[in-house]
C-alpha positions in Angstrom: 270.3 77.6 -13.5 266.5 78.9 -14.3 265.3 81.9 -15.6 263.6 84.3 -13.0 263.7 82.1 -10.5 265.7 83.0 -7.0 267.2 85.8 -8.8 267.5 89.6 -7.2 270.0 91.7 -9.5 270.9 94.5 -6.6 271.0 91.7 -3.7 274.1 89.9 -3.8 273.5 87.8 -0.4 271.6 84.7 -1.0 269.8 84.8 2.6 269.1 88.6 1.9 267.7 87.5 -1.9 265.7 85.0 -0.1 264.0 87.1 2.1 262.9 89.7 -0.2 261.4 87.4 -2.0 259.3 86.2 0.4 258.4 89.8 1.4 257.0 89.4 -2.3 255.4 86.2 -1.7 253.7 87.0 1.2 252.0 89.8 -0.3 250.2 87.2 -2.8 249.7 84.3 -0.5 248.0 84.6 2.9 249.5 81.0 4.8 252.9 82.5 5.2 253.5 85.1 7.8 256.6 86.4 9.9 254.9 86.4 13.6 258.2 87.8 15.1 261.9 87.8 14.0 263.5 84.6 12.9 259.9 83.0 13.1 258.7 81.7 9.4 255.1 80.3 10.5 253.2 78.2 7.4 249.6 77.6 7.6 248.9 73.9 6.6 245.0 73.5 4.6 244.0 71.3 8.0 244.5 74.7 9.9 247.0 73.8 11.6 250.7 75.2 10.9 254.4 74.7 11.1 257.0 77.4 12.6 260.8 77.1 11.4 262.7 79.1 13.7 266.2 80.3 12.6 269.1 79.6 14.4 272.5 82.0 14.8 274.5 80.5 17.5 277.4 83.3 18.3 280.2 80.4 18.7 279.0 78.0 15.9 278.8 79.6 12.7 279.0 76.5 11.0 275.4 75.6 12.8 273.6 79.1 11.6 270.2 78.2 9.5 268.0 80.5 8.4 264.3 80.0 6.6 262.5 81.4 3.7 259.5 81.0 1.9 260.6 81.3 -1.7 258.4 80.3 -4.3 254.8 78.5 -4.6 255.1 75.8 -6.9 251.9 74.1 -7.1 248.6 74.9 -5.4 249.8 72.4 -2.4 253.5 72.4 -2.6 255.8 75.2 -0.8 259.2 76.0 -1.8 261.4 77.0 1.7 265.1 78.1 1.4 267.7 76.7 4.0 270.3 78.8 4.5 273.3 77.5 6.0 276.7 79.6 7.1 277.9 78.9 3.6 275.8 76.4 1.6 272.4 76.1 1.0 269.7 73.2 0.4 265.3 73.4 0.0 262.7 71.8 1.8 259.1 71.5 -0.7 256.1 71.4 2.0 252.7 69.3 1.3 250.9 72.0 2.4 247.8 69.4 2.4 250.0 67.3 5.3 252.6 68.7 6.3 255.2 66.2 5.0 258.2 67.7 4.3 261.1 66.6 1.0 264.5 67.6 1.2 265.7 68.4 -2.8 269.1 68.8 -3.7 268.5 71.9 -5.8 265.7 74.3 -7.2 262.7 72.5 -8.3 260.9 73.7 -12.0 257.6 72.4 -12.6 257.2 70.9 -15.7 253.9 72.2 -18.1 251.6 69.9 -16.9 252.5 69.6 -13.7 253.2 66.0 -13.6 256.9 66.5 -13.1 259.5 68.1 -11.0 263.5 68.7 -12.6 265.4 69.9 -9.7 269.0 71.4 -10.4 271.9 72.4 -8.7 275.0 74.1 -9.4 278.2 75.5 -7.7 280.9 75.1 -9.8 282.9 78.4 -8.2 282.5 77.9 -4.8 281.9 74.2 -4.5 279.9 74.5 -1.2 276.7 72.9 -2.7 277.0 69.2 -4.8 276.3 69.7 -8.5 272.8 68.3 -9.1 270.1 67.3 -11.3 266.9 65.1 -10.3 263.8 64.1 -11.4 260.5 63.6 -9.3 257.1 62.5 -10.5 254.0 64.0 -8.7 252.2 61.4 -7.5 248.3 62.0 -5.7 249.8 62.2 -2.3 253.8 61.3 -3.2 257.0 62.9 -4.2 258.6 59.9 -6.5 262.3 60.3 -7.1 262.3 58.7 -10.9 266.3 59.9 -11.1 269.2 61.4 -9.2 272.6 62.3 -10.6 275.6 64.0 -8.7 278.3 65.0 -10.9 281.5 66.2 -9.5 282.9 68.3 -12.6 280.0 69.9 -13.9 276.3 71.1 -13.3 273.0 72.3 -15.4 272.6 75.9 -16.6 269.8 77.5 -18.3 267.4 74.5 -18.1 264.1 74.7 -19.1 261.2 72.3 -20.0 260.6 72.0 -23.8 257.7 69.6 -23.2 255.8 67.4 -20.6 258.5 64.7 -20.5 261.7 66.9 -22.0 264.3 69.2 -20.4 266.6 71.0 -22.2 269.9 72.3 -20.1 273.6 73.2 -20.9 275.9 71.0 -19.1 278.4 73.3 -17.4 282.4 72.6 -16.4 285.2 74.6 -16.0 287.8 74.6 -18.7 291.3 73.1 -17.2 293.0 74.8 -20.2 291.2 78.4 -19.2 295.2 79.4 -18.3 297.0 77.9 -21.7 295.8 80.8 -23.8 293.9 84.1 -23.4 291.6 82.8 -26.0 290.2 80.2 -23.5 286.7 80.6 -22.3 286.5 80.1 -18.3 284.0 77.4 -19.0 283.0 74.7 -21.3 279.5 74.2 -22.4 277.3 71.4 -23.7 273.8 71.1 -24.8 271.9 68.3 -23.4 268.4 67.0 -23.1 267.0 64.8 -20.8 264.0 62.8 -21.8 261.3 60.9 -19.7 259.7 57.6 -20.9 256.1 57.9 -21.4 255.5 55.5 -19.0 257.7 57.1 -16.4 260.0 54.3 -15.8 263.6 55.5 -17.9 265.4 58.9 -18.2 267.8 59.6 -20.9 270.3 61.8 -21.2 271.6 63.4 -24.8 274.9 65.7 -25.3 275.2 67.5 -27.9 279.0 68.3 -28.5 
């Protein structure tokens, strides 16, 4: 969905990809550590720490959970990937106070750092809900301005064009794909999301 985000060209397992990204990230920042296998420890700015522990109950694969630190979004916001048996989710950890925000998808920071655009698209497998979210970064919190969870389509090729504007592709399965060999598997429509200057309104325009 986002170019160069959560991508591993030679790894096709999402948990293995997340651990590979974490390994590279830990070489760049000192506040994430693997003190022992299955334990991800994060040092907070206060000097305290949080530990996320993987769980793999032998008789309950649906309860499998693994944690990986995969992106430093801002100086104080760390992104943690939460892998389940088939689905996944994201935790945004505020290193200043240990507060956790549960996100519907991967967050992309706006050019000037005032907003996060969160996107998730899983048309093929359907393990995760398709989602768009817009958050405003305030001094001490993250405020949800907009949320959409479409059943029939998901966002793709997402990028910020300005501080208040996001361009993306509305991607959906083509219901006529099997009717002709010339039909594409997906239908893609350009879309633009705009945030009002006062952050009170969010609007999406579609360009067929």
